[in-house]
N, C-alpha and C positions, 0 to 999 in steps of 0.2 A: 512634492510641495504644493502641487496644484489641487490636491484632493484631500478630503478627510477619508481615512482608510479604516474600515470596520472589518475586523476578522472575527469569525465566529464558527460555531459548530452546529450542524443541523440537529435539532431536538426532535423528540418523539412527536409525531403528528404534524411536523412542519412540511410544507410544500412550497413550490415556487411563489405562489401568491402571498402566503403568510410571511415569507422571508422578505419579499420586496415591497409590500404595501406600506410598512412604516417609513420607507424611504421615498414616498410620493411617486411610486410607479403605478399608473392607472391600470384598472382591470383589463381594458382593451389592449394595452401594451403587453400585459402578462399573457393574455390569450394569444396574441401575435407571436410572442416569444415561444410559447409552448408549441405552436403550429410550425413555426420556422425552424425550431430546434430538432424536430423529429429525425431528419436525415443525419444529424450530427450526434445528438444525445436526446433520448426520450426523458423529459423532465419528471415523468412518473417514477423514474428509477432513482430519484434523489433519496438518499438513505440517511437514516439517523446515524450520527457520529462522524459524518463526512465534514470536511472543512470547507468554508467558503469565505470570500472576501468581497466587500462592496466598496467601490470608490464613489464617494459622494462629493457634490459641490461644496465649496467652503462657505457659502452664504448661509443665512439663517434657515433656509428651507431644507438644506442637506438632501437634495434630490440625487438618487442613484444615477450614475452615468455608466458604470461598468459593474458587472456581476461576474465573479469568477468562482466556479464550482469545482471542487477537487474530489472526484469519486475515489481516488486513492492517492498515495504519496507521489506518484509519477505523472499521472494524467490530469489534465484540467480542461475545462470548457469555459471559454471567454464569451460573455454576452455583452455586446456593445449596445447600450440602450439609447444612444443618441438618435438623431433623425431617422436614418435608415438602419433598422435593427440588423445586426450581423451576429452570427454565432460561429465560433471557430474552436476546433479541438486542437490541443497541443500537448506536448510532453516536456516535462522538466529535464534538464541535463542530468544524466545519470553517469556516475563514474563507478567502475568496478575494480575491486581489489581482492587479491587472494587472501583468505583468512584460514586459520587453523584452530580447531577446537578439539579437545580430548579430555578424557577423564575416566575415573573408575566409577562404576555404577553402584550406588548405595541403596537406591529405591527404584528409580525409573530412568530410562534413557532421556526422556524429556527434561527431568530435573537435573540430570548430569550435564546435559548440553547447556541448560540455563546457567548452572553454576560455573561452567567453563567459559562463559561469555559468548557462546555460540547462539545462533538463532534457533530457538526451540522448534521451529518449523522443520528443521533438518531431521528431527526424529522420524517424521513421516517419510522423508526421502530415503533415509537409511533403512527403514522398514521395507520400502519398495525395492531397494538395491539388494538387500539380503533376504528377500521374501522366500526364496527357495532353499536357503541355507540355514537360517536361524528362525526359531519360533520365538517371537518377541514377547509372547505371553509367558515364556519360561526363562527369560533372562534372570540372572542371579546376581546377588551382591558379589563384587569382586570381578565381574566381567568388565572389560575395558574397551575403549574405542579411541580412535583418532580420525578426524576427517579434515580434508583440505577442500575448501569450497570458495566459490565466488560470492562476495558480499557486495550488494549494490547500495550506492549512497546518492543522496540528493542533498546538496549543500553540506557535505561532510556529515550528514546524519544517516545512519543505516536505515534502509527502508525495506529490504527483502533479501533473502538468501537466494543466490542463483544456482548454477550448476554445481553439483558435487564432482570434484576432479579426481579425488582418490579417498579411500577409506580403509581402515583396518579395524577389525572387530574380533575380540577374543571372547569366546563363549564356551563354557565347559572344557576349557583347556585347548580348544581348537582355535587357531588364528586364521582368519579369513580376510584376504585382501580384495579390494575392488578398485578398478581404474576406469575412468571415463574413456570411452572409445567412440570416435566419430568416424564412420566409414566414409570413403571418398565419394 
């Protein structure tokens, strides 16, 4: 309630200065931010498509007080723009749940995972797991799979697939099982 909150996405050719200048942050302050930020996060790595939030004063000036940059769904960098500039890296709370996805391949493993509601990024993980057993360039219609994996969530929104715990893949009539093993 103390701030006007502006949430936005980094656009092509945006950089720290172009994002903060409209919110009355002086160039000298932006230069100080960039310098002080180097040990925590190099502002030259701000990328198109990333999310950011600006907390501004509620007066007519709408001066930025805090800038929060999110390089991904889990990590964030908090820039405190008040008198003594501070930069802090943090992580959002992540919960992990076991998920299952499976299906019959009609065109590609990626599409089958997507149709099954699984994270399509699992296609690459399954290709790595079965790299010595299955030629994924030769999978056929009718091959099937089932995978049990960890799904990571931030605020009940899926953000990334975690470790594959087990998988089964049937290819050319052969059924191949895989299980995660963590040595002591």
